N, C-alpha and C positions, 0 to 999 in steps of 0.2 A: 025142835035146839039142834045143830047138828054139837057134835062131839068135839072138841076141841084139845090137844093134849101140845105143850111145851116145852122143849127142854133148851135149859136157860144157863148160862152159867155168869157168875156175880162179876163184875165190871165190864159187863158187854151192851157197848153203847143198842146194837142190830135187837138185841133182848129189850130193850128199855122199850124201845119203839114198837115192835111186835108188839107186846104186852099194852101199852098205850094206845096202839089200833083197836086192837078189837077190845078193848076199856073201850074206848068211845064209840066202839057200834055196838055198843051195849052187849056184845059175845063174852059169855062165860066160857071159861078155861082150866084144864089144870096146867099149873106148873111145876116141872120137875126138875128140881134145882141140881144140877150133877153137883158140883162140892160140898152143898152140905149134906147129901147121901149118891157116896160115889157105885152104887149098885146098879145108879141111873147110866152109868155109863156102860157098862154090860149091856143093860136092857135095850140103849139107843144107839148101840155098836148090831143088837138082831133085828133091830128093825127098819134101818135103813145104811147105804156105803157114805150119808152125808156124814161131813168131821167138823161141818163149822155149826155155828151157836147163832141163833135159835134155830132146836128142827123143831117145824112145826108141823102135828099130824091134824089131819081133821076125817074124823068117819074112821078110823083106824088107819087113812091112806097116807104119805108122807106127801106134802105138799111141799118142802126144802125151809129154804130159812125165811127172813125179813122181806128180800125183795121177791120173792116169789107167792106171798103174803099179797103182799102191795099191789103186786097182778091181778092177783083173783080180788083183792078188793075193790080194782078200776074197773073191771069187768064183772062186778056188783054178783060174783061168786060167796059174800060172805055175807048170809044171811041169815037173821035171828031165824 
């Protein structure tokens, strides 16, 4: 199973949609809430130039946000 990581912030509708999509696909992920733990912001800045939420990584590679995750799902790239 692919290692999936998602950086989120409270109140982010796209974050909620991304987590729901992953859960509905039966995929496990690690969530990093940047408000609960601000050190994740610095970590995120070192990993990607993306500045919107969510920021999603699959196998250490930046996928982007919810829109890009949805595109990957439509092309069946998200597999268990």
